[in-house]
C-alpha positions in Angstrom: -12.4 5.6 -18.1 -9.1 6.6 -15.7 -8.1 9.5 -17.8 -5.8 9.6 -20.6 -4.7 5.8 -19.3 -5.0 3.2 -22.6 -5.7 -0.2 -22.1 -1.8 -1.9 -21.1 -1.4 0.7 -18.1 -1.1 -0.4 -14.9 -1.2 1.8 -11.6 0.5 2.2 -8.4 -0.9 4.6 -5.9 1.0 5.1 -3.2 -1.0 6.7 -0.1 0.8 9.2 2.3 0.0 10.0 6.0 0.5 9.8 9.1 -1.6 7.5 11.2 -5.7 7.5 11.5 -5.6 10.6 9.3 -8.3 8.8 6.8 -5.4 6.9 4.5 -7.2 3.6 4.5 -10.6 5.4 5.0 -9.3 7.1 1.3 -8.2 3.4 -0.1 -11.7 1.8 0.2 -13.4 4.5 -0.6 -11.1 4.9 -4.0 -11.7 1.1 -4.4 -15.3 1.1 -4.3 -15.2 3.8 -7.5 -12.5 2.0 -9.3 -14.8 -1.2 -8.8 -18.1 0.2 -10.4 -16.2 1.9 -12.9 -15.4 -1.4 -14.0 -11.4 -1.3 -13.0 -9.5 -4.5 -11.7 -8.1 -3.3 -8.4 -6.6 -4.0 -4.8 -5.5 -2.7 -1.4 -2.3 -3.5 -0.6 -1.9 -2.3 3.4 1.3 -2.7 5.6 -0.8 -2.7 9.1 -2.8 -5.6 7.7 0.5 -7.8 6.6 2.2 -7.1 9.8 -0.9 -8.4 11.8 -1.3 -11.1 9.3 2.5 -11.9 10.2 2.2 -12.4 13.9 2.7 -8.8 14.7 -1.3 -7.8 15.8 -0.6 -7.0 19.5 2.9 -4.9 18.5 4.3 -3.2 21.7 5.0 0.7 21.8 8.2 -0.4 20.8 7.4 -2.0 17.6 6.7 1.8 16.7 9.5 3.3 18.4 13.0 5.1 16.2 14.8 2.3 17.5 16.9 0.9 14.4 15.5 -2.7 15.0 12.0 -1.5 15.0 12.5 0.9 12.3 14.2 -2.3 9.9 11.4 -4.4 10.9 8.6 -1.6 9.6 10.4 -1.6 6.6 10.8 -4.9 5.8 6.9 -5.3 6.2 5.7 -2.2 4.0 8.3 -3.5 1.5 7.2 -6.7 1.1 3.8 -5.2 1.3 4.9 -3.2 -1.7 6.0 -6.4 -3.7 3.5 -8.0 -3.2 1.8 -5.0 -4.8 4.2 -5.1 -7.9 3.6 -8.8 -8.0 0.1 -8.5 -8.8 0.4 -5.5 -11.0 2.6 -7.5 -13.4 0.3 -10.3 -13.8 -2.5 -8.7 -15.1 -2.1 -7.5 -19.1 -4.5 -5.2 -19.4 -5.2 -1.9 -16.9 -5.8 -2.4 -13.5 -4.9 -0.4 -10.2 -3.1 -1.6 -7.0 -2.9 0.7 -3.9 0.0 0.9 -1.6 -1.8 1.7 2.0 0.7 2.4 4.3 2.2 5.5 6.1 5.1 6.0 3.6 5.7 9.1 6.1 9.7 9.4 5.4 11.5 10.8 2.6 14.1 7.2 3.1 11.0 5.2 2.7 9.1 7.4 -0.6 12.7 7.1 -2.4 12.6 3.8 -2.2 9.1 3.6 -3.5 
């Protein structure tokens, strides 16, 4: 099982780390293991959501510390997290959602 969790627990795992440090790789490995173990699991990747919403060729300005860029990144991360929470709420029994984003700022971790 999933440790001491009961059949009604729903879990949100939040990845934290700098870009290109293996968060998505670990997410894929966790998904593979949890699926093999029989748990419903789904990953919610902020970068994929950004690309799906039309920012696939984001310039360096998107990743700058400018207030408008920060606001857009936070908005995408919030939307991704809300999707994960909505998915968890759909399930009545044990399931795992993985929020795959950098989540490196203290402010974002507090919001999570």
